[in-house]
One Martini backbone bead per residue (centre of mass of N, CA, C, O) as a GRO file, in nm:
protein
  317
    1MET     BB    1   1.268   1.653  -1.423
    2ALA     BB    2   1.100   1.653  -1.150
    3GLN     BB    3   1.025   1.808  -0.881
    4GLN     BB    4   1.061   1.763  -0.567
    5TYR     BB    5   0.899   1.699  -0.272
    6ARG     BB    6   0.881   1.991  -0.031
    7PRO     BB    7   0.753   2.046   0.248
    8PRO     BB    8   0.673   2.178   0.509
    9ARG     BB    9   0.762   2.083   0.818
   10TRP     BB   10   0.459   2.071   0.935
   11LEU     BB   11   0.394   1.855   0.671
   12ARG     BB   12   0.579   1.597   0.781
   13SER     BB   13   0.291   1.415   0.767
   14GLY     BB   14   0.084   1.170   0.675
   15HIS     BB   15  -0.170   1.248   0.839
   16LEU     BB   16  -0.185   1.550   0.778
   17GLN     BB   17  -0.191   1.523   0.467
   18SER     BB   18  -0.463   1.349   0.464
   19VAL     BB   19  -0.654   1.590   0.606
   20TRP     BB   20  -0.609   1.884   0.519
   21PRO     BB   21  -0.754   1.917   0.238
   22SER     BB   22  -1.048   1.831   0.333
   23LEU     BB   23  -1.064   2.080   0.544
   24PHE     BB   24  -0.908   2.347   0.372
   25ARG     BB   25  -0.965   2.310   0.076
   26LYS     BB   26  -1.018   2.544  -0.200
   27VAL     BB   27  -1.181   2.517  -0.526
   28LYS     BB   28  -1.206   2.713  -0.822
   29VAL     BB   29  -1.456   2.646  -1.064
   30ALA     BB   30  -1.642   2.594  -1.304
   31GLU     BB   31  -1.937   2.489  -1.374
   32PRO     BB   32  -2.051   2.203  -1.464
   33VAL     BB   33  -2.162   1.962  -1.691
   34SER     BB   34  -2.413   1.742  -1.655
   35GLU     BB   35  -2.432   1.371  -1.677
   36ARG     BB   36  -2.623   1.086  -1.773
   37LEU     BB   37  -2.514   0.743  -1.778
   38GLU     BB   38  -2.609   0.465  -1.923
   39THR     BB   39  -2.627   0.128  -1.861
   40ALA     BB   40  -2.664  -0.207  -1.949
   41ASP     BB   41  -2.787  -0.265  -1.634
   42ASN     BB   42  -2.979  -0.032  -1.547
   43ASP     BB   43  -2.793   0.218  -1.491
   44GLU     BB   44  -2.578   0.490  -1.346
   45LEU     BB   45  -2.374   0.770  -1.445
   46HIS     BB   46  -2.202   1.060  -1.315
   47LEU     BB   47  -2.112   1.358  -1.490
   48ASP     BB   48  -1.836   1.599  -1.532
   49TRP     BB   49  -1.808   1.881  -1.744
   50TYR     BB   50  -1.509   2.050  -1.891
   51ARG     BB   51  -1.547   2.277  -2.147
   52GLN     BB   52  -1.315   2.445  -2.421
   53GLY     BB   53  -1.255   2.309  -2.718
   54SER     BB   54  -1.087   2.066  -2.706
   55ASP     BB   55  -0.892   1.768  -2.828
   56ARG     BB   56  -0.846   1.720  -2.514
   57LEU     BB   57  -0.884   1.455  -2.262
   58ALA     BB   58  -0.958   1.433  -1.912
   59ILE     BB   59  -0.986   1.153  -1.687
   60VAL     BB   60  -1.137   1.144  -1.357
   61SER     BB   61  -1.078   0.946  -1.058
   62HIS     BB   62  -1.184   0.875  -0.762
   63GLY     BB   63  -1.231   0.775  -0.439
   64LEU     BB   64  -1.322   0.642  -0.164
   65GLU     BB   65  -1.605   0.808  -0.092
   66GLY     BB   66  -1.614   0.995  -0.322
   67HIS     BB   67  -1.603   1.264  -0.575
   68SER     BB   68  -1.609   1.502  -0.841
   69ARG     BB   69  -1.586   1.757  -0.596
   70ARG     BB   70  -1.329   1.723  -0.483
   71PRO     BB   71  -1.044   1.893  -0.431
   72TYR     BB   72  -0.853   1.696  -0.590
   73VAL     BB   73  -1.016   1.708  -0.852
   74LEU     BB   74  -1.034   2.018  -0.892
   75GLY     BB   75  -0.732   2.075  -0.895
   76LEU     BB   76  -0.669   1.913  -1.150
   77ALA     BB   77  -0.877   2.041  -1.336
   78ARG     BB   78  -0.763   2.328  -1.326
   79ALA     BB   79  -0.481   2.261  -1.441
   80LEU     BB   80  -0.581   2.134  -1.710
   81LEU     BB   81  -0.739   2.373  -1.816
   82ALA     BB   82  -0.490   2.568  -1.822
   83ASP     BB   83  -0.346   2.349  -2.033
   84GLY     BB   84  -0.601   2.278  -2.252
   85TRP     BB   85  -0.809   2.092  -2.127
   86ASP     BB   86  -1.044   1.874  -2.102
   87VAL     BB   87  -1.291   1.759  -1.850
   88LEU     BB   88  -1.370   1.433  -1.687
   89ALA     BB   89  -1.571   1.381  -1.406
   90TRP     BB   90  -1.653   1.091  -1.220
   91ASN     BB   91  -1.901   0.872  -1.078
   92PHE     BB   92  -1.955   0.634  -0.892
   93ARG     BB   93  -2.155   0.416  -0.784
   94SER     BB   94  -2.332   0.611  -0.534
   95CYS     BB   95  -2.196   0.874  -0.610
   96GLY     BB   96  -2.266   1.226  -0.576
   97GLY     BB   97  -2.574   1.199  -0.433
   98VAL     BB   98  -2.657   0.931  -0.606
   99MET     BB   99  -2.834   0.657  -0.614
  100ASN     BB  100  -2.826   0.365  -0.741
  101ARG     BB  101  -3.028   0.099  -0.877
  102GLN     BB  102  -2.856  -0.126  -0.798
  103PRO     BB  103  -2.721  -0.334  -0.569
  104ARG     BB  104  -2.479  -0.249  -0.668
  105PHE     BB  105  -2.186  -0.056  -0.680
  106TYR     BB  106  -1.863  -0.019  -0.596
  107HIS     BB  107  -1.517  -0.095  -0.704
  108SER     BB  108  -1.173  -0.166  -0.768
  109GLY     BB  109  -1.280  -0.351  -1.048
  110ALA     BB  110  -1.478  -0.145  -1.225
  111THR     BB  111  -1.387  -0.132  -1.547
  112GLU     BB  112  -1.656  -0.114  -1.705
  113ASP     BB  113  -1.714   0.180  -1.623
  114LEU     BB  114  -1.459   0.315  -1.725
  115ARG     BB  115  -1.486   0.219  -2.014
  116GLN     BB  116  -1.749   0.373  -2.074
  117VAL     BB  117  -1.638   0.655  -2.021
  118ILE     BB  118  -1.413   0.648  -2.230
  119ASN     BB  119  -1.590   0.584  -2.479
  120HIS     BB  120  -1.763   0.838  -2.448
  121GLY     BB  121  -1.531   1.037  -2.485
  122LEU     BB  122  -1.430   0.936  -2.764
  123ALA     BB  123  -1.711   0.990  -2.912
  124GLN     BB  124  -1.657   1.317  -2.916
  125GLY     BB  125  -1.358   1.344  -3.082
  126TYR     BB  126  -1.105   1.294  -2.944
  127GLN     BB  127  -0.744   1.267  -2.988
  128THR     BB  128  -0.685   1.292  -2.670
  129VAL     BB  129  -0.621   1.079  -2.376
  130PHE     BB  130  -0.631   1.119  -2.019
  131LEU     BB  131  -0.546   0.951  -1.713
  132SER     BB  132  -0.688   0.973  -1.374
  133GLY     BB  133  -0.617   0.874  -1.022
  134PHE     BB  134  -0.744   0.822  -0.684
  135SER     BB  135  -0.661   0.568  -0.528
  136MET     BB  136  -0.899   0.372  -0.624
  137GLY     BB  137  -0.889   0.521  -0.903
  138GLY     BB  138  -0.596   0.431  -0.957
  139ASN     BB  139  -0.640   0.129  -0.963
  140LEU     BB  140  -0.853   0.133  -1.187
  141THR     BB  141  -0.676   0.259  -1.407
  142LEU     BB  142  -0.445   0.042  -1.409
  143LEU     BB  143  -0.624  -0.204  -1.451
  144TYR     BB  144  -0.743  -0.122  -1.719
  145LEU     BB  145  -0.472  -0.105  -1.873
  146GLY     BB  146  -0.391  -0.399  -1.819
  147GLU     BB  147  -0.639  -0.529  -1.959
  148GLN     BB  148  -0.588  -0.400  -2.240
  149GLY     BB  149  -0.311  -0.358  -2.334
  150GLU     BB  150  -0.275  -0.390  -2.672
  151ARG     BB  151  -0.590  -0.273  -2.699
  152VAL     BB  152  -0.538   0.005  -2.660
  153ASP     BB  153  -0.614   0.307  -2.731
  154SER     BB  154  -0.429   0.535  -2.924
  155ARG     BB  155  -0.549   0.802  -2.770
  156ILE     BB  156  -0.403   0.702  -2.522
  157CYS     BB  157  -0.124   0.862  -2.364
  158GLY     BB  158  -0.190   0.825  -2.043
  159ALA     BB  159  -0.099   0.808  -1.678
  160VAL     BB  160  -0.208   0.918  -1.342
  161ALA     BB  161  -0.143   0.788  -1.007
  162TYR     BB  162  -0.263   0.827  -0.670
  163SER     BB  163  -0.246   0.659  -0.393
  164VAL     BB  164  -0.211   0.336  -0.458
  165PRO     BB  165  -0.392   0.032  -0.373
  166CYS     BB  166  -0.254  -0.227  -0.543
  167ASP     BB  167  -0.269  -0.376  -0.253
  168LEU     BB  168  -0.552  -0.458  -0.107
  169ALA     BB  169  -0.480  -0.643   0.128
  170GLY     BB  170  -0.260  -0.461   0.256
  171SER     BB  171  -0.444  -0.211   0.295
  172ALA     BB  172  -0.644  -0.349   0.481
  173ASP     BB  173  -0.435  -0.402   0.702
  174MET     BB  174  -0.359  -0.108   0.757
  175LEU     BB  175  -0.661  -0.013   0.831
  176ALA     BB  176  -0.669  -0.225   1.084
  177LEU     BB  177  -0.507  -0.056   1.247
  178PRO     BB  178  -0.523   0.130   1.529
  179SER     BB  179  -0.382   0.391   1.392
  180ARG     BB  180  -0.639   0.379   1.161
  181LYS     BB  181  -0.926   0.414   1.288
  182ILE     BB  182  -1.025   0.694   1.188
  183TYR     BB  183  -1.054   0.607   0.891
  184MET     BB  184  -1.235   0.357   0.918
  185GLN     BB  185  -1.475   0.501   1.055
  186ARG     BB  186  -1.537   0.694   0.823
  187PHE     BB  187  -1.600   0.488   0.608
  188LEU     BB  188  -1.823   0.332   0.767
  189LYS     BB  189  -2.016   0.566   0.805
  190ASP     BB  190  -2.073   0.610   0.501
  191LEU     BB  191  -2.147   0.312   0.427
  192ARG     BB  192  -2.391   0.277   0.610
  193VAL     BB  193  -2.581   0.467   0.464
  194LYS     BB  194  -2.583   0.313   0.195
  195MET     BB  195  -2.662   0.025   0.297
  196SER     BB  196  -2.930   0.112   0.422
  197GLU     BB  197  -3.062   0.206   0.159
  198LYS     BB  198  -3.032  -0.066   0.011
  199ALA     BB  199  -3.190  -0.240   0.218
  200GLN     BB  200  -3.465  -0.104   0.156
  201THR     BB  201  -3.467  -0.191  -0.154
  202PHE     BB  202  -3.294  -0.486  -0.080
  203PRO     BB  203  -3.386  -0.699   0.163
  204ASP     BB  204  -3.300  -0.986   0.029
  205LEU     BB  205  -2.976  -0.894  -0.009
  206ILE     BB  206  -2.963  -0.675   0.236
  207ASP     BB  207  -2.793  -0.665   0.561
  208VAL     BB  208  -2.756  -0.432   0.858
  209SER     BB  209  -2.776  -0.559   1.151
  210ASP     BB  210  -2.432  -0.605   1.168
  211PHE     BB  211  -2.267  -0.347   1.100
  212ASP     BB  212  -2.152  -0.249   1.388
  213SER     BB  213  -1.933  -0.495   1.391
  214ILE     BB  214  -1.766  -0.354   1.195
  215GLN     BB  215  -1.389  -0.286   1.158
  216SER     BB  216  -1.331  -0.375   0.851
  217PHE     BB  217  -1.263  -0.471   0.523
  218HIS     BB  218  -1.279  -0.767   0.569
  219GLU     BB  219  -1.581  -0.756   0.656
  220PHE     BB  220  -1.713  -0.580   0.439
  221ASP     BB  221  -1.623  -0.746   0.185
  222ASP     BB  222  -1.748  -1.013   0.274
  223LEU     BB  223  -2.052  -0.903   0.310
  224TYR     BB  224  -2.066  -0.709   0.033
  225THR     BB  225  -1.871  -0.677  -0.208
  226ALA     BB  226  -1.840  -0.969  -0.302
  227PRO     BB  227  -2.142  -1.072  -0.339
  228LEU     BB  228  -2.239  -0.814  -0.520
  229HIS     BB  229  -1.973  -0.879  -0.745
  230GLY     BB  230  -1.883  -1.199  -0.777
  231TYR     BB  231  -1.731  -1.292  -0.515
  232LYS     BB  232  -1.636  -1.510  -0.279
  233ASP     BB  233  -1.444  -1.297  -0.127
  234ALA     BB  234  -1.221  -1.079  -0.019
  235ALA     BB  235  -0.969  -1.226  -0.128
  236ASP     BB  236  -1.074  -1.254  -0.418
  237TYR     BB  237  -1.117  -0.958  -0.473
  238TRP     BB  238  -0.828  -0.857  -0.422
  239ALA     BB  239  -0.680  -1.043  -0.626
  240ARG     BB  240  -0.858  -0.947  -0.890
  241CYS     BB  241  -0.833  -0.604  -0.825
  242SER     BB  242  -0.539  -0.573  -0.829
  243ALA     BB  243  -0.296  -0.392  -1.007
  244LEU     BB  244  -0.016  -0.518  -0.955
  245GLY     BB  245  -0.042  -0.776  -1.163
  246ARG     BB  246  -0.094  -0.554  -1.428
  247LEU     BB  247   0.139  -0.353  -1.487
  248LYS     BB  248   0.300  -0.520  -1.711
  249ASP     BB  249   0.044  -0.470  -1.927
  250VAL     BB  250   0.104  -0.193  -1.977
  251ARG     BB  251   0.104   0.036  -2.293
  252VAL     BB  252   0.137   0.309  -2.140
  253PRO     BB  253   0.226   0.581  -1.998
  254ALA     BB  254   0.289   0.548  -1.637
  255LEU     BB  255   0.214   0.706  -1.319
  256MET     BB  256   0.309   0.630  -0.980
  257VAL     BB  257   0.209   0.807  -0.675
  258ASN     BB  258   0.375   0.714  -0.367
  259ALA     BB  259   0.397   0.782  -0.052
  260ALA     BB  260   0.596   0.679   0.211
  261ASP     BB  261   0.369   0.811   0.434
  262ASP     BB  262   0.131   0.637   0.366
  263PRO     BB  263  -0.126   0.501   0.576
  264PHE     BB  264  -0.261   0.292   0.344
  265LEU     BB  265   0.011   0.153   0.257
  266SER     BB  266   0.187  -0.103   0.152
  267ALA     BB  267   0.483  -0.234   0.051
  268LYS     BB  268   0.360  -0.341  -0.231
  269CYS     BB  269   0.298  -0.028  -0.329
  270PHE     BB  270   0.641  -0.032  -0.394
  271PRO     BB  271   0.745  -0.113  -0.674
  272GLU     BB  272   1.074  -0.195  -0.846
  273SER     BB  273   1.037  -0.419  -1.034
  274PRO     BB  274   1.026  -0.479  -1.374
  275SER     BB  275   0.842  -0.740  -1.345
  276VAL     BB  276   0.606  -0.554  -1.228
  277LEU     BB  277   0.600  -0.275  -1.388
  278GLY     BB  278   0.739  -0.282  -1.643
  279ALA     BB  279   0.787  -0.066  -1.930
  280HIS     BB  280   0.549   0.180  -1.851
  281VAL     BB  281   0.587   0.191  -1.540
  282ARG     BB  282   0.617   0.443  -1.289
  283LEU     BB  283   0.771   0.516  -0.973
  284ASP     BB  284   0.680   0.752  -0.729
  285SER     BB  285   0.847   0.816  -0.391
  286PRO     BB  286   0.792   1.031  -0.184
  287LYS     BB  287   0.852   1.101   0.143
  288TRP     BB  288   0.599   1.282   0.106
  289GLY     BB  289   0.204   1.321   0.123
  290GLY     BB  290   0.043   1.091   0.188
  291HIS     BB  291  -0.308   1.077   0.129
  292VAL     BB  292  -0.385   1.282  -0.099
  293GLY     BB  293  -0.184   1.534  -0.087
  294PHE     BB  294   0.066   1.742  -0.164
  295VAL     BB  295   0.109   2.010  -0.026
  296GLU     BB  296   0.068   2.356  -0.120
  297HIS     BB  297   0.144   2.739  -0.109
  298GLY     BB  298   0.089   2.869  -0.371
  299ARG     BB  299  -0.036   3.129  -0.556
  300ASP     BB  300  -0.193   2.927  -0.764
  301GLY     BB  301  -0.294   2.664  -0.577
  302TYR     BB  302  -0.113   2.441  -0.627
  303TYR     BB  303  -0.015   2.121  -0.620
  304TRP     BB  304   0.228   1.894  -0.668
  305SER     BB  305   0.054   1.683  -0.820
  306GLU     BB  306  -0.022   1.881  -1.051
  307ARG     BB  307   0.262   1.939  -1.151
  308ARG     BB  308   0.331   1.645  -1.212
  309ALA     BB  309   0.119   1.601  -1.432
  310LEU     BB  310   0.218   1.823  -1.628
  311ALA     BB  311   0.505   1.710  -1.664
  312PHE     BB  312   0.419   1.438  -1.776
  313LEU     BB  313   0.261   1.542  -2.024
  314GLN     BB  314   0.507   1.675  -2.162
  315SER     BB  315   0.648   1.380  -2.206
  316VAL     BB  316   0.379   1.243  -2.382
  317THR     BB  317   0.277   1.507  -2.593
   0.00000   0.00000   0.00000
């Protein structure tokens, strides 16, 4: 049984937990070896490899508007490396400082990209593969495993996903609340830069003239995400790409860690029914932790989320 998360009293705030690590956490790891992976549709994915000769590989997926060198990715990578794993942290299309070539970018259901990264990792000869994802990357990880179902590669030993918006429609509603405006504005600020660059390259497909009127993911996904990725509208995209309905199809041990005070998550992101979770997915819902927080101030620099991942791995490998 993993130790429950009990942060210092001053960190028992979902909002503070959500912003503290991005502002103040520094994680030192060795410089990775970067690789560009070509996709079948003439695009590219950028990978960061941390190799130390292990036969076990952990593949880490970041969150919305994140990248492979965010502190939460590096923190988990450091802990996994110390535990004897090789680590592959990858960037979604358009993330990591390099704009991708196609009009499309990334989205919560782009499991074809995660599948290619996993297959590329498996092709290196690893005997055991572990998957982990944060926020949108957590939804992507669990959705991939649900889609694979019984066909999942036997070398995949399990997965841990943190702060998972597995109910995309509900999470969009949460972020549309006035009390979440600071988060929504930050996301839109970053996305505006990307969409403006894409509009210059693909002016016949992408128009940003009304971007400043966008206030929520309802509007952003209707205008950009859905049409660029083959969905009818935002509602169709959310319905087809939410991991919630596919959890029961997962066939490897999987842990979903969603803090009860996460300001991004709707009530449906905390499923308890075995008919929803299935036989292989477990939900941990600590009282505190915020969105991709779980801050600790231990001498080793680990956060609770990293200790939880190592404890989970001990139980499945």
